[in-house]
N, C-alpha and C positions, 0 to 999 in steps of 0.2 A: 504493500500500500504506500510505499515511499517514505515511511517513518522509521526512525531508528530509536533505540532506547534513550539516546541523549536528547531527543526531541520532546520527551515527556516532562511536563512541568508539574503535574499532579498525579499521584498514584493512590487509588482507593481500593483496598482489598477487604472483602468480607468473607469470612468462613466461621460459622456460628459455633460449632462444637469442638474447636481446637484452639488452645492457647499455648503458644510455645515461645521460647526465648532463644535467639532473636525472633521477632514476629515473622509471619509468612511474608509480609510486605518487605521486611528487611532482607529476607532471603532472595526475593525477586530482585531487589536493588543490587545485591551482591552478585547474583548470577549474571545479570545483564549489564553490570557496571554503569548504573545510571548516575546522573549528575548529583553533586553534593548539595545543591540548593533545591532539590526536588521536595515538594510538599507531600507528606506521607500520612495516610490514615489507615489504620488496621482495625476493622470492626469485627467484634465477636459477640455471640449471644443474642443477636437480633433476629434469628430465625429465618424462615422462608421469605420474609418480606424485606430482607436486607438490601436487595438490588435497588429498589426504589429509594431506600434511605441513602444508599451510596450516591445515587443520581442527585438526590437533594443536596448532599454535601458538595458535589461538583457544581451544582446550580448556584449555590450560595457563593462559592469561590469566584465563579464566572461573573457574578453581579458586581464584584469589587475589583476584579483584575481582568484586563483585556488581553486578547491575543495569546491565549493559553491552550495547551493541549493536555487532556487528562486521560488516564487509562484506568478503567474500572475492571477489576478481576473478581469473579464470583465463583466460589466452589464450596465443597462441604467435606468434612471428614467423618466417616461413619464408624471407623474402628473403635474410638474411645467410648462410644455409646452402643456398641453391639450388645444386645441383651441376651443373657444366657440363662435367665430364670424361666418360670412357667406362668407368669402373670399375663393373661391374654391381652389386656389393654396395653401392655408394653411390648409384647411379641409382635403386635401389629406394625410397629415402627420398622422392625427388621424386614417385613414383607413390603412395606410401602416405599421406603427411602432407597435411593440408588446414588451411586457416584456420578458426578457430572461437573461441568464447569463452563465458564464463558469469559470472554474478554471483550470489552466494548471501548472504543475510542471516541472520546467526546472533545469538542473544541468550540470556542467562540471566535475563532479567527475568521474574519470576513473573507479573506483570500481563499479559504478552503470550502466556502459555501457550495460551490459546484460539485464537490466530491461527496457531500453529505448524503446520507440515505434518509435520515429522519430529522425532524426539528421538534424539540420539546416545547409544548405549548403551555402546560400547567401541571402542577403536582400538589397533591393533598395527602396529609398523613393523619391517621386516627389511632389513638392508643387507649385501650380499655383496661389498663393494668390496675386501676383503682377498684375494679369490680372483681371480687374473689372468684366468682364462677368463671369469668373469662380468663383470669390469671391462671387458675388451676386446670383449665381445659387442655392445655398442651404444655407439659413441663418435664424437665429432667429431674429424676428422683431415684431413690433406692427402694426396692421392694422389701418385703418382710424378711427375706433371707440375705439382704445386703447387696443384691445384684443391682448395679447401676444401669439405667435405661431411660427411654423416653416414653412417658405416659401420655396416651391420647385418650381423653375422656369422652364419654357419650355426649357430653354437652358441647363438644367442639363445633358441630354444625350450627347450633344455636348461637354460640359466641361469635362465630364467623358472620352469621346473618346480622346480628345486632351491630357489629363493628362496620359491616358493609353499609347498612342503612345510614348510619351516622356519617360515614365517609362520603356517600353519594349525595347526601343533603348539601354538603359543602361544594363538591365538584360539579354537580348538575348545573348550577347557574353559569359555570365557566365554560361548559362544553355544549349545552343545548340551546336551540333557538328559542326566542322569546315566545313564539306561538305555542310551543310544546309546554313550556313552563306555565303559561296562562291556561292552556287546556287542562293540565293536571290540577292546577289550583281550583279551577271552576268545578271540575268533576268531583274533587275531594270535598269542596264546600257544599255542593248539592247533596252528596251522599251523607254528609254530617247533618244537614238540615232535615233530611228525610229519614234519619236513622230510627226515630221512634215509631214511624208509621210503616216501616218495611221490615222484612225478616232478613236482615243482613244485606245480601246482594254482593256482587263481585267487588273485590277490593280494587280501587283504581291503581293502575300501574303506569309509571312514567316510561315513555318510550325512548330509550337511549339511542335507538337506531336512527332517530331523527337528526342527531348531531354527530353520531359515531358510526363509522362503517364496519369496524372490526373490534371484537372484544378479545383481548389477550388475557386469559384467566390462569391464575396459578393452579397447578395440578395438585392441590392439597389432598385429593382423594375423591372417589366417586360421589360420596355424600355431599361434599363441599361443592363440586361442580353441578350436581343436580339441584342443590339448594339455591345457588346463584342463578342458575338457569330459570328456575321457577319464580324467584322473586323479581327478576328483570324481564320475565316473559320472553326469553331468548329461544330461538329455534335450534334444531339439531345442527344446522349448518354453522350457527354461531359457536356452538359448544364443541364442534368436531375437532378443532385444533387442540383444545385442552384434553379431550378424551383420548385422542390418538397419541398425544405426548405421554400421557399417563400410562397408556397401554405399551408403548414402545420403550420409553426411558424410565418410567416410574416417577416418583417425586424426587427430583434432583435439587430440592431445597430452593435457595434463592436464585439459582440459575435456570429454574424451570420456565420462567417467563420467556427467556430467550430461545428455548427449545420450541415453545409454542409459537413465538414470532417466526422462528425458522421454518415451521410447518407452513405457515401462511405464505412465506416467501417461496418455498419450494413448490407450493401449489399454484404459484403465480396469482395470488389473490390481491397482492398489494400494488395499487396503481397510484400514479402521481395525484396528489391532492386528497387521498384517503386519510381519514382520521382513525387512529388506533388507540383504544382505551385499555391501558394495562391495569389489572386489579390483582393485588397480591395480599396474602394473609400470612401472619407470623405469630410465633409464641409471644405472649405478653399480656393481653392479646392485641394484635395490631392488624389494621387494614390500611394499606397505602395504595394510591392510584396515581396515574399520570396519563396525559394525553400526548400522543405523537402525531405529527403530520408527515405523511410520506412525500418525499421531495422528488422522486422519480420512480418510474415503473421498476419493480424489483422481481427477480426470478433467478438469482444466482444459486449455484450449487452450495450446499452447506451440509450440516451433520446428517440431514435426511437423505442425501443423494443415493445411498445404497438400498433404500427401502421405500421411498416416497410413492413409487408406482403401485405398491401393494396396500396403500392406505387410501380410504378406510377399508378394513377387511370385512368380509361378509358377516362375521360374528366376532364378538368380543368375549365369548365364553372361555372360561379358564379351564384348560384341560386338566390341570392339577386338582382343581376343585371337583371335577367330575370323577376322578380316580380316588381321591383321598378326602372328599368332603365329609364322609362319615365320621372322621376324626373329631369334627367340631362338637359332636354330641358325647364325646368321651370325657371322663374325669381324669385329668393328667396325673392325679395322685394314685389312682388304682388301675390305670390303663395297662393292658397287656395285648400283644398282637394275637388275634384269633388263630387257633391252630389250622383252620381250614382256609385262611386268607393267603392268597398267592400274590406276591409282589410282581406287578407288571414288568415285562422286559423293556418296554419303551417308555 
């Protein structure tokens, strides 16, 4: 792309479940022999929503300093939190999370405008850490036997929905046309006035597709994707990138957004002038979102190049669940392999 390590003015690295000395950012600087005056930020513990937080850091720097180039690196370390116990709510993380990573080059140099793929339009962050239910829904902890792991509570979809609602209340006026905001306000007012004389009725839903062309959703899990899709009245076409990314790569934590965006690019969905709304969730509990404008037609090869033609598949059925699903009904403390059970060869 014409850039060398010495061209980087700002380095932001986020990796939630790994803290090392020197930091991962320091190791990158050492490996690539970057400049001594580089601004460095190493973010840990911010969960799957760290990418948007890192973008916000770069955005703040760019507001005060001109003609800068920033590199944002996002990854995750699974080994320190690989769970070896038998608590089902913590075993789930072993099945859901996968290794992944991404690197994004950001700049506010006017001279590089013609090389840019996207332009950041706005960014909103929401944090529900003051609410115990939200805070405890996704947390690193020890089980009763002292095994460290990542606990995903049943309240996680509810916490994600509440954080999403508060986040969208802030970002909606920034991304939607006035006519849609007025329509939603009028429909909500009429429903409220008629509430006593009617038996409920359909809940008014704001149509984000009036101001956004694509929804880039964090692959937090099937329940999270379904919940956001229901609350925003999104079609299967809108949810396809997130579903396929979860199917192919799993939840790669903060880098998952860029895998979802890569799916859209590989499918040649992104055209000049399109608006892409990124929505991410993370432990804490956080919901962060930002809006990008596509600056040119995109369709370059990326991480999807070896399999994009096979997506979406005819079925998303899990072959392992079909063969071993009966294990869900067993008590892990008393389980023994049945004498007549034959382990499949394939």
